[in-house]
Backbone as JSON, one array per atom type, in Angstrom:
{
  "sequence": "RASITEALRGEDVKITDLPAGKQALDALRKNQFDCMVLGSTLRDMTAIDLIKKIVQAETASELPIVIYETDPPSGSARDKLRKLAEVAVLKSARTLEAVLEETTLFLHQTVNELPTDKREQLLAAIHGATPDFTGKKVLIVDDDIRNIFALTGALEQHGITVLNAENGKDGLETLKNNPDIDVVLMDIMMPELDGYDTIRIIRGLQEFKDLPIIAVTAKAMKGDREKCIEAGASDYISKPVNIEQLLSLLRVGLAK",
  "N": [[0.75, -1.19, -0.02], [2.09, 1.03, 0.9], [4.16, 1.28, -1.19], [2.5, 1.95, -3.41], [0.9, 4.23, -2.82], [3.01, 6.05, -2.83], [4.31, 6.09, -4.93], [2.43, 7.08, -6.76], [1.86, 9.55, -5.64], [1.48, 12.7, -6.24], [2.15, 16.32, -7.6], [-0.4, 16.76, -8.89], [-2.07, 14.67, -8.46], [-4.13, 13.67, -5.94], [-3.92, 11.5, -2.64], [-6.0, 9.48, -0.69], [-5.4, 7.41, 2.09], [-6.69, 4.75, 3.29], [-7.74, 1.96, 5.98], [-9.9, 0.76, 6.34], [-13.62, -0.5, 5.27], [-15.73, 0.51, 6.24], [-14.75, 3.41, 6.9], [-13.81, 3.98, 4.15], [-16.67, 4.52, 2.7], [-17.35, 6.51, 4.12], [-15.41, 8.26, 3.33], [-16.26, 8.63, 0.61], [-18.83, 9.36, 0.68], [-18.63, 12.15, 1.21], [-16.42, 13.25, -0.46], [-15.38, 13.64, -3.76], [-13.81, 11.33, -6.0], [-11.22, 10.15, -8.28], [-10.35, 7.44, -8.59], [-10.28, 4.32, -7.21], [-8.19, 2.46, -5.31], [-8.18, -0.89, -4.18], [-7.71, -3.19, -1.54], [-7.7, -6.72, -1.23], [-8.51, -7.63, 1.3], [-10.26, -6.58, 4.08], [-10.39, -4.57, 7.46], [-13.0, -4.59, 8.32], [-14.84, -5.28, 6.44], [-15.63, -7.62, 3.68], [-14.0, -7.0, 0.37], [-15.85, -7.22, -1.95], [-18.46, -7.19, -0.35], [-17.76, -4.31, 0.26], [-17.82, -3.15, -2.39], [-20.08, -3.86, -3.41], [-21.74, -2.05, -1.77], [-20.92, 0.45, -2.44], [-21.86, 0.43, -5.25], [-24.59, 0.58, -4.65], [-24.63, 3.21, -3.76], [-25.37, 6.28, -4.88], [-24.03, 8.36, -5.58], [-21.39, 7.51, -5.94], [-21.44, 5.08, -7.75], [-20.43, 4.77, -10.47], [-17.41, 4.8, -10.03], [-14.37, 3.94, -10.66], [-12.64, 1.13, -10.05], [-9.59, -0.49, -8.65], [-8.83, -3.75, -8.17], [-7.03, -5.27, -5.58], [-5.34, -8.36, -5.47], [-3.29, -10.44, -4.45], [-3.49, -13.12, -4.12], [-5.5, -15.47, -6.38], [-8.7, -15.09, -6.82], [-11.24, -17.06, -5.17], [-13.63, -19.46, -6.42], [-16.43, -19.05, -6.28], [-15.84, -16.01, -5.26], [-15.02, -15.37, -7.54], [-16.87, -15.48, -9.42], [-19.03, -13.54, -8.16], [-17.56, -11.07, -8.38], [-17.65, -11.03, -11.23], [-20.47, -10.65, -11.78], [-20.72, -8.17, -10.75], [-18.87, -6.65, -12.34], [-20.76, -6.12, -14.22], [-22.28, -3.67, -13.56], [-20.65, -2.41, -12.48], [-17.31, -0.31, -12.8], [-14.65, -2.24, -12.74], [-11.24, -3.62, -12.3], [-9.09, -6.17, -11.93], [-6.17, -6.82, -10.51], [-2.95, -8.39, -9.95], [-0.32, -7.95, -9.19], [1.99, -5.56, -8.25], [2.51, -3.61, -10.24], [0.52, -3.88, -12.34], [-1.31, -3.04, -10.88], [-0.57, -0.17, -10.31], [-0.27, 0.29, -13.07], [-3.31, 0.27, -13.94], [-4.01, 1.98, -12.49], [-3.25, 4.62, -12.99], [-4.12, 4.56, -15.8], [-6.4, 5.0, -15.37], [-6.6, 7.27, -14.39], [-6.0, 9.12, -16.78], [-3.46, 9.01, -17.24], [-0.3, 7.34, -18.77], [2.34, 5.17, -17.32], [4.47, 5.94, -18.45], [4.26, 9.09, -18.41], [3.85, 9.98, -16.14], [6.06, 12.09, -14.01], [9.87, 12.37, -13.9], [11.12, 11.42, -11.77], [9.44, 10.35, -10.32], [8.43, 8.11, -11.87], [10.63, 6.5, -12.21], [11.39, 5.54, -9.51], [8.88, 4.17, -9.24], [9.08, 1.88, -10.97], [11.58, 0.87, -10.19], [10.51, 0.22, -7.78], [8.65, -2.22, -8.02], [9.76, -3.97, -10.12], [12.43, -3.22, -10.51], [13.61, -2.44, -13.22], [12.95, -1.56, -16.22], [9.81, -2.86, -17.83], [10.32, -5.8, -19.47], [9.47, -6.93, -22.76], [10.65, -8.75, -24.24], [10.2, -11.71, -25.93], [7.55, -12.18, -25.78], [4.28, -13.06, -26.78], [1.93, -11.53, -29.26], [-1.23, -11.72, -31.07], [-2.63, -9.85, -33.14], [-5.89, -9.38, -34.34], [-7.7, -7.91, -37.34], [-9.33, -6.74, -39.78], [-8.27, -4.62, -41.38], [-5.42, -3.94, -43.06], [-3.24, -2.46, -42.78], [-3.6, -1.23, -40.5], [-2.79, -3.55, -38.99], [-0.15, -3.43, -40.01], [0.78, -1.01, -39.1], [0.56, -1.57, -36.32], [1.91, -3.96, -35.76], [4.6, -3.13, -36.52], [5.12, -0.87, -34.37], [4.95, -2.49, -32.1], [6.86, -4.56, -32.45], [9.38, -3.09, -32.09], [9.53, -3.28, -29.5], [10.11, -6.07, -28.8], [8.2, -7.45, -29.07], [6.85, -10.63, -30.13], [4.68, -10.6, -33.19], [1.67, -12.02, -34.44], [-0.41, -12.23, -37.07], [-4.11, -12.02, -37.85], [-6.64, -11.38, -40.59], [-9.48, -11.84, -40.28], [-12.05, -12.77, -38.27], [-12.43, -15.52, -38.12], [-10.22, -16.54, -38.96], [-8.35, -16.04, -36.8], [-9.25, -16.98, -34.81], [-8.21, -19.82, -35.81], [-5.6, -19.41, -35.79], [-5.21, -18.71, -33.16], [-5.79, -20.98, -31.95], [-3.73, -22.66, -32.93], [-1.53, -21.84, -31.84], [-1.3, -21.84, -29.16], [0.16, -20.41, -27.09], [0.13, -17.8, -27.28], [0.62, -14.81, -25.57], [-1.29, -12.34, -25.67], [-3.95, -11.04, -27.03], [-5.13, -8.18, -29.68], [-8.03, -7.49, -30.33], [-9.84, -6.16, -32.86], [-13.04, -4.88, -33.33], [-15.01, -4.19, -35.41], [-15.57, -5.86, -37.48], [-16.28, -7.59, -40.54], [-18.74, -10.31, -41.5], [-17.94, -12.5, -38.96], [-17.52, -10.58, -36.15], [-15.56, -8.71, -34.0], [-17.14, -8.76, -31.07], [-18.39, -11.36, -31.28], [-16.26, -13.19, -31.89], [-14.78, -12.7, -29.55], [-16.49, -13.75, -27.69], [-16.55, -16.47, -28.43], [-13.74, -17.42, -28.04], [-13.65, -17.11, -25.2], [-15.29, -18.97, -24.63], [-13.49, -21.22, -24.6], [-12.02, -23.56, -23.03], [-9.18, -23.26, -22.23], [-8.37, -20.69, -22.78], [-9.56, -18.98, -21.6], [-8.9, -17.03, -19.74], [-7.45, -15.66, -20.98], [-5.69, -12.68, -21.78], [-7.39, -10.3, -23.53], [-7.64, -7.18, -25.43], [-9.7, -4.92, -27.0], [-10.1, -3.33, -29.79], [-11.41, -0.63, -30.63], [-13.72, 1.28, -33.14], [-13.92, 4.18, -32.59], [-13.84, 6.24, -29.66], [-16.77, 6.11, -28.3], [-19.84, 6.46, -26.18], [-20.13, 3.69, -24.02], [-19.16, 1.56, -25.22], [-17.14, 0.84, -23.76], [-18.43, -0.92, -21.93], [-19.89, -2.56, -23.67], [-17.8, -4.08, -24.67], [-16.31, -5.59, -22.37], [-18.82, -6.79, -21.76], [-18.71, -8.75, -23.73], [-16.49, -10.28, -23.03], [-13.66, -9.22, -23.03], [-10.68, -7.99, -21.55], [-10.46, -5.64, -21.54], [-10.28, -2.08, -23.42], [-9.46, -0.26, -26.13], [-9.11, 2.79, -28.07], [-9.52, 3.72, -31.7], [-7.57, 6.36, -33.21], [-4.98, 4.21, -32.27], [-3.11, 5.04, -29.44], [-0.04, 4.43, -28.93], [1.63, 4.39, -26.69], [-0.14, 4.39, -24.58], [-1.47, 1.67, -25.26], [0.97, 0.14, -24.99], [0.7, 0.41, -21.88], [-1.29, -0.81, -21.32], [-0.53, -3.34, -22.25], [1.32, -4.08, -20.55], [-0.26, -4.54, -18.51], [-2.12, -6.66, -19.03], [0.12, -8.51, -19.23], [1.26, -8.8, -16.58], [-0.67, -10.03, -15.25]],
  "CA": [[0.2, 0.15, -0.19], [2.91, 2.36, 0.77], [4.65, 1.77, -2.54], [1.58, 2.41, -4.44], [0.52, 5.65, -2.58], [4.28, 6.91, -2.58], [4.62, 6.16, -6.46], [1.47, 7.92, -7.38], [1.94, 11.01, -5.21], [2.32, 14.1, -7.0], [1.39, 17.55, -7.83], [-1.92, 16.55, -9.27], [-2.6, 13.5, -7.74], [-4.3, 13.71, -4.2], [-4.5, 10.46, -2.37], [-6.71, 9.04, 0.66], [-5.31, 6.17, 2.12], [-7.63, 4.34, 4.52], [-7.15, 0.75, 6.14], [-11.1, -0.11, 6.47], [-14.62, -0.31, 4.36], [-16.67, 2.2, 6.49], [-14.42, 4.63, 6.86], [-14.16, 4.58, 2.65], [-17.57, 4.65, 2.39], [-17.51, 7.51, 4.6], [-14.89, 9.47, 2.61], [-17.07, 8.52, -0.55], [-19.8, 10.26, 0.81], [-18.02, 13.56, 1.5], [-15.3, 13.88, -1.51], [-15.11, 12.89, -4.97], [-12.93, 10.48, -6.28], [-11.74, 9.62, -9.79], [-10.16, 6.18, -8.58], [-10.14, 3.77, -6.24], [-7.37, 0.81, -5.06], [-8.99, -1.75, -2.94], [-7.21, -4.45, -1.25], [-8.63, -7.8, -0.92], [-8.92, -7.83, 2.62], [-10.07, -4.74, 4.97], [-10.42, -4.73, 8.52], [-14.54, -4.34, 8.62], [-15.64, -6.01, 5.64], [-15.01, -8.48, 2.41], [-14.04, -6.12, -0.59], [-17.23, -7.54, -2.69], [-19.15, -6.24, 0.24], [-17.17, -2.85, 0.2], [-18.16, -2.86, -3.68], [-21.66, -3.94, -3.26], [-22.31, -0.86, -1.06], [-20.35, 1.52, -3.2], [-22.61, 0.48, -6.41], [-25.79, 1.14, -4.08], [-24.51, 4.72, -3.37], [-25.74, 6.83, -6.35], [-23.0, 9.28, -5.64], [-20.13, 6.68, -5.94], [-21.68, 4.12, -8.65], [-19.74, 4.79, -11.49], [-16.06, 5.08, -9.56], [-13.3, 3.27, -11.27], [-12.12, 0.33, -8.99], [-8.81, -1.43, -9.05], [-8.67, -4.53, -6.97], [-5.37, -5.42, -5.67], [-5.32, -9.63, -5.17], [-1.93, -11.15, -4.47], [-3.53, -14.52, -4.68], [-6.34, -15.58, -7.13], [-10.12, -15.36, -5.73], [-12.02, -18.47, -5.06], [-14.53, -19.49, -7.63], [-17.47, -18.2, -5.69], [-15.71, -14.51, -5.39], [-14.72, -14.88, -8.85], [-18.27, -14.9, -10.05], [-19.56, -12.76, -7.7], [-16.83, -10.29, -8.97], [-17.76, -11.24, -12.75], [-21.76, -9.84, -11.62], [-20.31, -7.2, -10.32], [-18.28, -5.54, -13.4], [-21.87, -5.8, -15.12], [-22.92, -2.56, -12.92], [-19.36, -1.28, -11.86], [-15.88, -0.36, -13.15], [-13.57, -3.3, -11.7], [-10.48, -4.06, -12.61], [-8.48, -6.91, -11.24], [-4.57, -6.67, -10.71], [-2.29, -9.43, -9.34], [0.82, -7.44, -9.12], [1.69, -3.8, -7.72], [2.87, -3.31, -11.81], [-0.71, -4.19, -13.07], [-2.31, -1.98, -9.8], [-0.18, 0.67, -11.12], [-0.88, 0.79, -14.86], [-4.77, 0.17, -14.03], [-4.98, 3.09, -11.92], [-2.75, 5.55, -13.95], [-5.11, 4.53, -17.12], [-8.01, 5.4, -14.92], [-6.51, 8.93, -14.2], [-5.6, 9.49, -17.97], [-2.25, 9.2, -17.7], [0.46, 6.14, -18.7], [3.42, 5.18, -16.48], [5.94, 7.24, -19.21], [4.02, 10.27, -18.34], [4.75, 10.26, -14.65], [7.42, 12.71, -13.59], [10.68, 11.01, -14.32], [11.86, 10.57, -10.59], [8.2, 9.16, -9.53], [8.43, 6.66, -12.88], [11.92, 5.66, -11.92], [10.73, 5.16, -8.37], [8.09, 3.26, -9.31], [9.86, 0.69, -11.41], [12.32, 0.39, -9.24], [9.63, -0.5, -6.46], [8.28, -3.15, -8.74], [10.76, -4.75, -10.55], [14.06, -2.96, -10.73], [14.25, -2.16, -14.39], [11.98, -1.3, -17.53], [9.34, -4.01, -18.21], [11.0, -6.3, -21.01], [8.69, -7.35, -23.44], [11.23, -9.77, -25.32], [9.74, -13.42, -26.03], [6.12, -12.15, -25.55], [3.57, -13.12, -28.33], [0.93, -10.79, -29.29], [-2.02, -11.91, -31.71], [-3.63, -8.88, -34.1], [-6.93, -9.8, -35.26], [-7.69, -6.86, -37.72], [-9.47, -6.6, -41.11], [-7.63, -3.56, -42.27], [-4.1, -4.7, -43.16], [-2.9, -0.65, -42.82], [-3.47, -1.26, -38.95], [-1.84, -4.55, -38.62], [1.06, -3.38, -40.47], [1.39, -0.14, -38.05], [0.83, -2.04, -34.79], [3.28, -4.66, -35.53], [5.88, -2.41, -36.53], [5.19, -0.07, -33.37], [5.38, -3.59, -31.3], [8.45, -5.44, -32.69], [10.11, -2.1, -31.76], [9.67, -3.33, -28.03], [10.39, -7.42, -28.59], [7.4, -8.24, -29.29], [6.65, -11.4, -31.57], [3.58, -10.35, -33.54], [0.81, -12.56, -35.15], [-1.96, -11.62, -37.17], [-5.21, -12.61, -38.77], [-7.81, -10.36, -40.87], [-11.06, -11.72, -39.72], [-12.67, -13.6, -37.13], [-12.47, -16.86, -37.95], [-8.46, -17.15, -39.12], [-7.83, -15.26, -35.81], [-9.42, -18.28, -33.87], [-7.64, -20.51, -36.04], [-4.47, -18.78, -35.37], [-4.99, -18.61, -31.59], [-5.6, -22.95, -31.47], [-2.62, -23.35, -33.36], [-0.61, -20.9, -31.31], [-1.72, -21.63, -27.65], [1.03, -19.54, -26.21], [0.14, -16.38, -27.4], [0.21, -13.67, -24.18], [-2.2, -10.89, -25.38], [-4.76, -10.47, -28.47], [-5.52, -7.33, -29.76], [-9.18, -7.77, -31.34], [-10.69, -5.09, -33.78], [-14.63, -4.86, -32.92], [-15.93, -4.15, -36.57], [-15.24, -7.12, -38.5], [-17.36, -8.33, -41.23], [-18.78, -11.75, -40.85], [-17.46, -12.58, -37.13], [-17.13, -9.35, -35.68], [-14.75, -8.93, -32.55], [-17.71, -9.59, -30.27], [-18.52, -12.55, -31.08], [-14.92, -13.84, -31.73], [-14.22, -12.94, -28.15], [-17.02, -14.83, -26.9], [-16.04, -17.71, -28.71], [-12.66, -17.37, -27.17], [-14.02, -17.35, -23.83], [-15.83, -20.15, -24.38], [-12.77, -22.49, -24.95], [-11.22, -23.69, -21.31], [-7.86, -22.86, -22.33], [-8.23, -19.28, -23.48], [-10.98, -17.96, -20.55], [-8.15, -16.01, -19.05], [-6.28, -15.19, -21.76], [-5.78, -11.28, -21.93], [-7.72, -10.03, -24.8], [-7.58, -5.98, -25.69], [-10.56, -4.73, -27.96], [-9.84, -2.01, -30.55], [-12.91, 0.21, -31.29], [-13.3, 2.67, -34.27], [-13.71, 5.12, -31.95], [-14.53, 6.07, -28.43], [-18.23, 5.93, -28.1], [-20.38, 5.89, -24.89], [-21.25, 2.33, -24.07], [-18.22, 0.91, -25.93], [-16.58, -0.48, -22.65], [-19.37, -1.93, -21.62], [-20.39, -4.03, -24.66], [-16.35, -5.07, -24.7], [-16.51, -6.05, -21.52], [-19.81, -8.03, -21.64], [-18.58, -9.78, -24.48], [-15.53, -10.95, -22.38], [-12.59, -8.21, -23.2], [-10.11, -7.48, -20.56], [-10.16, -3.94, -21.46], [-10.56, -1.8, -24.77], [-8.58, 0.87, -26.41], [-9.83, 3.46, -29.54], [-8.52, 4.15, -32.83], [-6.41, 5.99, -33.77], [-4.3, 3.78, -31.29], [-1.72, 5.48, -28.74], [0.86, 3.37, -28.49], [1.82, 4.25, -25.32], [-1.43, 3.67, -23.94], [-1.25, 0.35, -25.65], [1.71, -0.24, -24.24], [0.35, 0.18, -20.64], [-2.25, -1.96, -21.37], [-0.33, -4.46, -22.63], [1.81, -4.02, -19.04], [-1.33, -4.74, -17.31], [-2.27, -7.82, -19.16], [1.34, -9.79, -19.11], [1.68, -8.93, -15.61], [-1.5, -10.87, -14.28]],
  "C": [[0.95, 1.47, -0.02], [3.36, 2.57, -0.37], [3.74, 2.4, -3.51], [1.34, 4.19, -3.8], [2.1, 6.09, -2.94], [4.72, 6.92, -4.06], [3.7, 7.02, -7.18], [1.16, 9.16, -7.21], [2.25, 11.87, -6.17], [1.62, 15.28, -6.85], [-0.26, 17.6, -8.09], [-2.47, 15.5, -9.17], [-2.9, 13.66, -6.11], [-4.85, 11.97, -3.75], [-4.5, 10.37, -0.79], [-6.28, 7.8, 1.04], [-5.85, 6.06, 3.66], [-7.62, 2.74, 4.44], [-8.83, -0.06, 6.13], [-12.27, 0.32, 5.54], [-15.23, 0.65, 4.91], [-16.09, 3.41, 6.2], [-13.99, 4.97, 4.95], [-15.16, 4.81, 2.23], [-17.87, 6.06, 2.75], [-16.86, 8.94, 3.63], [-15.7, 9.44, 0.9], [-18.16, 9.41, -0.67], [-19.32, 11.46, 0.82], [-17.05, 14.2, 0.49], [-15.65, 12.78, -2.55], [-13.91, 12.64, -5.61], [-12.63, 9.87, -7.98], [-10.96, 7.74, -9.8], [-10.1, 5.51, -7.28], [-9.06, 2.44, -6.2], [-7.94, 0.31, -4.01], [-8.52, -2.98, -2.98], [-8.15, -5.55, -1.13], [-9.09, -7.95, 0.19], [-8.85, -6.34, 3.59], [-10.45, -5.42, 6.38], [-12.07, -4.91, 9.05], [-15.48, -5.04, 7.78], [-15.0, -6.39, 4.52], [-14.82, -7.0, 1.28], [-15.2, -6.23, -1.54], [-18.17, -7.02, -1.89], [-19.36, -4.94, 0.29], [-17.98, -2.48, -1.27], [-19.59, -2.96, -3.88], [-22.43, -2.51, -2.7], [-22.01, 0.43, -2.02], [-21.35, 1.67, -4.65], [-24.17, 1.0, -5.74], [-25.73, 2.55, -3.77], [-24.33, 5.53, -4.69], [-24.47, 7.69, -6.69], [-21.43, 8.74, -6.11], [-20.59, 5.74, -7.15], [-20.83, 3.61, -9.54], [-17.87, 4.82, -11.2], [-15.26, 3.78, -9.73], [-12.9, 2.34, -10.01], [-11.34, -0.31, -9.38], [-8.98, -2.34, -7.87], [-7.52, -5.38, -6.88], [-5.47, -7.03, -4.96], [-4.37, -10.03, -5.27], [-2.39, -12.52, -5.01], [-4.98, -14.58, -5.44], [-7.75, -16.0, -6.49], [-10.94, -16.6, -6.17], [-13.12, -18.39, -6.01], [-15.82, -18.93, -7.22], [-17.19, -16.74, -5.67], [-15.61, -14.16, -6.86], [-16.44, -14.41, -9.67], [-18.83, -14.05, -9.47], [-18.79, -11.23, -8.47], [-17.32, -9.78, -10.53], [-19.33, -10.29, -12.61], [-21.44, -8.4, -11.36], [-20.0, -6.08, -11.09], [-19.57, -5.33, -14.6], [-22.0, -4.25, -14.95], [-21.67, -1.49, -12.51], [-18.43, -1.39, -12.73], [-14.97, -1.13, -12.38], [-12.89, -3.4, -12.81], [-9.45, -4.76, -11.63], [-6.8, -7.03, -11.34], [-3.7, -7.63, -9.42], [-1.06, -9.01, -8.97], [0.74, -5.86, -8.75], [2.02, -3.09, -9.74], [1.43, -3.18, -12.21], [-1.53, -3.09, -12.23], [-2.16, -0.65, -10.48], [-0.55, 1.31, -12.55], [-2.15, 0.94, -14.62], [-4.97, 1.4, -13.44], [-4.07, 4.57, -12.64], [-3.52, 5.96, -15.7], [-6.42, 5.17, -16.81], [-7.8, 6.85, -15.29], [-5.85, 9.75, -15.41], [-4.07, 9.66, -18.11], [-1.51, 7.75, -18.12], [1.77, 6.52, -18.11], [4.37, 6.25, -16.93], [5.42, 8.55, -18.98], [4.05, 10.83, -16.59], [5.82, 11.12, -14.78], [8.47, 11.43, -13.09], [11.22, 10.26, -13.18], [10.49, 9.77, -10.21], [8.1, 7.82, -10.45], [9.5, 5.79, -12.6], [11.66, 4.85, -10.63], [10.03, 4.19, -8.37], [8.24, 2.16, -9.96], [10.74, -0.03, -10.87], [11.68, -0.5, -8.1], [9.38, -1.67, -6.96], [9.05, -4.16, -9.06], [12.01, -4.47, -10.87], [14.6, -2.79, -12.07], [12.83, -2.16, -15.23], [11.37, -2.45, -17.65], [9.54, -4.58, -19.61], [9.55, -6.85, -21.45], [9.13, -8.51, -24.35], [10.69, -10.97, -25.16], [8.12, -13.04, -26.02], [5.18, -12.16, -27.35], [2.4, -12.51, -28.22], [-0.19, -11.06, -30.99], [-2.85, -10.66, -32.15], [-4.66, -9.2, -34.9], [-7.68, -8.51, -35.98], [-8.22, -6.89, -39.27], [-8.93, -5.72, -42.12], [-5.98, -3.63, -42.47], [-3.24, -3.32, -42.69], [-2.8, -1.26, -41.21], [-2.89, -2.31, -38.41], [-0.32, -3.9, -38.87], [1.98, -2.13, -39.35], [1.74, -0.78, -36.75], [1.72, -2.91, -34.76], [4.36, -3.9, -35.6], [6.25, -1.67, -35.1], [5.69, -1.19, -32.09], [6.47, -4.03, -31.33], [9.52, -4.43, -32.3], [10.55, -2.66, -30.25], [10.17, -4.91, -27.83], [9.56, -7.73, -28.64], [7.0, -9.14, -30.38], [5.11, -11.1, -31.86], [3.09, -11.54, -34.84], [-0.12, -11.93, -36.02], [-3.1, -12.23, -38.14], [-6.27, -11.53, -39.45], [-9.11, -10.44, -40.94], [-10.94, -12.62, -38.47], [-12.05, -14.73, -36.68], [-10.92, -17.65, -38.35], [-7.84, -16.72, -37.72], [-8.26, -16.06, -34.96], [-8.57, -19.42, -34.47], [-6.23, -20.42, -35.61], [-4.05, -19.17, -33.85], [-4.71, -20.17, -31.47], [-4.68, -23.35, -31.89], [-1.39, -22.51, -32.59], [-1.05, -20.7, -29.66], [-0.86, -20.72, -26.58], [1.46, -18.05, -26.35], [-0.26, -15.85, -26.13], [-0.62, -12.69, -24.29], [-2.9, -11.27, -26.95], [-5.47, -9.36, -28.39], [-6.58, -7.52, -30.85], [-9.79, -6.42, -31.95], [-12.37, -5.55, -33.97], [-15.05, -5.35, -34.29], [-15.04, -4.48, -37.88], [-16.28, -7.51, -39.53], [-17.51, -9.84, -41.08], [-18.87, -11.82, -39.45], [-16.94, -11.59, -36.98], [-16.36, -9.61, -34.37], [-15.64, -9.08, -31.37], [-18.14, -10.84, -30.06], [-17.22, -13.56, -31.2], [-14.43, -13.8, -30.35], [-14.89, -13.71, -27.47], [-16.82, -15.95, -27.2], [-15.11, -18.06, -27.86], [-12.7, -17.71, -25.85], [-14.82, -18.67, -23.45], [-15.09, -21.85, -24.29], [-11.96, -22.35, -23.47], [-10.01, -22.75, -21.44], [-7.55, -21.31, -22.32], [-9.14, -18.18, -22.29], [-10.05, -17.07, -20.07], [-7.28, -15.25, -19.77], [-6.49, -13.46, -21.85], [-6.3, -10.75, -23.57], [-8.18, -8.27, -24.67], [-8.67, -5.41, -26.95], [-10.23, -3.31, -28.4], [-10.82, -2.03, -30.96], [-12.43, 1.09, -32.39], [-13.16, 3.71, -33.6], [-14.48, 5.29, -30.81], [-15.93, 6.52, -28.64], [-18.72, 5.56, -26.94], [-20.83, 4.5, -25.08], [-20.19, 1.44, -24.73], [-17.54, 0.07, -24.87], [-17.41, -1.55, -22.55], [-19.63, -3.31, -22.39], [-19.03, -4.88, -24.91], [-16.11, -5.83, -23.76], [-17.33, -6.94, -21.19], [-19.69, -9.02, -22.46], [-17.61, -10.99, -24.15], [-14.12, -10.62, -22.84], [-11.9, -7.92, -21.75], [-10.03, -6.11, -20.56], [-10.18, -3.58, -23.03], [-9.67, -0.61, -25.09], [-9.38, 1.26, -28.12], [-9.05, 3.66, -30.55], [-8.57, 5.79, -32.83], [-5.49, 5.42, -32.24], [-2.95, 4.47, -30.87], [-1.25, 4.39, -28.43], [1.41, 3.28, -27.43], [1.04, 4.08, -24.02], [-1.53, 2.45, -24.26], [-0.1, -0.51, -24.91], [1.61, -0.7, -22.78], [-0.59, -0.77, -20.49], [-1.9, -3.45, -21.45], [0.4, -5.29, -20.91], [1.26, -4.63, -18.24], [-1.63, -6.3, -17.8], [-1.03, -8.73, -18.92], [1.58, -9.5, -17.5], [0.5, -9.49, -14.65], [-1.03, -12.38, -14.4]]
}
C-alpha cells in the first residue's frame, strides 16, 4: 500500500489512504474521487461487500475500482466479481505493476507520463527495471492490413513477436495453433464474424478463458467499454491507437 501511495503521489494526484471499508464509504460520501485501489482484505468487511455498497450509493456508483489481489479469488468470489463488473467499473490486478498501470490509465495517464523521478521510483519498487516484452507473443486480429502493419511495427520495436489475422475465423484458427499467445488485440468492427462474437467464442474455450484480450474500437463511443467487457474483453482501446497507452495495457495484461 505504501509503495502504491508513494509512487502515485504528485502535484496533480491527491491520495486518501484508508484501512477499513466503513472509512472508505464515509470518505466517498464527503468527497469526489477519480479512482479507488481496493485491497482484497479489509478490517471490517470483504472487498466484495464494499463494492456492493459503493454500487448502491448513487454518488459513487461509477467510480473506477482496481482490486489488488495477490492470490487468485475463489470460484464463488470470482463469480460475484463478474456479476458486479456488469454494474461497476472493476479491474483486477495481481501485481503492483498491474495496480499502478490500471490506476494511471483511469487517471488518464500512462506510467511514461509520470514525473521522471516518480516513474523511476515506481519501476524500481516493482521490478527494478523497465518492463521487458522480449519473447512475448501478441495476436492482432484486424481486417485492415494498414492497422496490422502499423501496430506490428510499433510492437516489434519493443521485442514483441506479432502474429496477425484479417478476420475473426482466421484469428480463432491462429490462436488454436499458437496456444502460447500472451495477448490478443481484437478489432471489433469486422465483417462476418465481428470482434464481439470472436471474443465470446474465445472465452468459451477453457484454455483461453483467462487470456488477456484488448478490444480495439473504431472510435471512443459511450457504452463501448461496457459492450466490450460484456463480450469478454479484458480492456479496450480506441482508434487511432495511442502506442504508449497500448503498451500500458499490455503491461497490465502480461503482469496478471
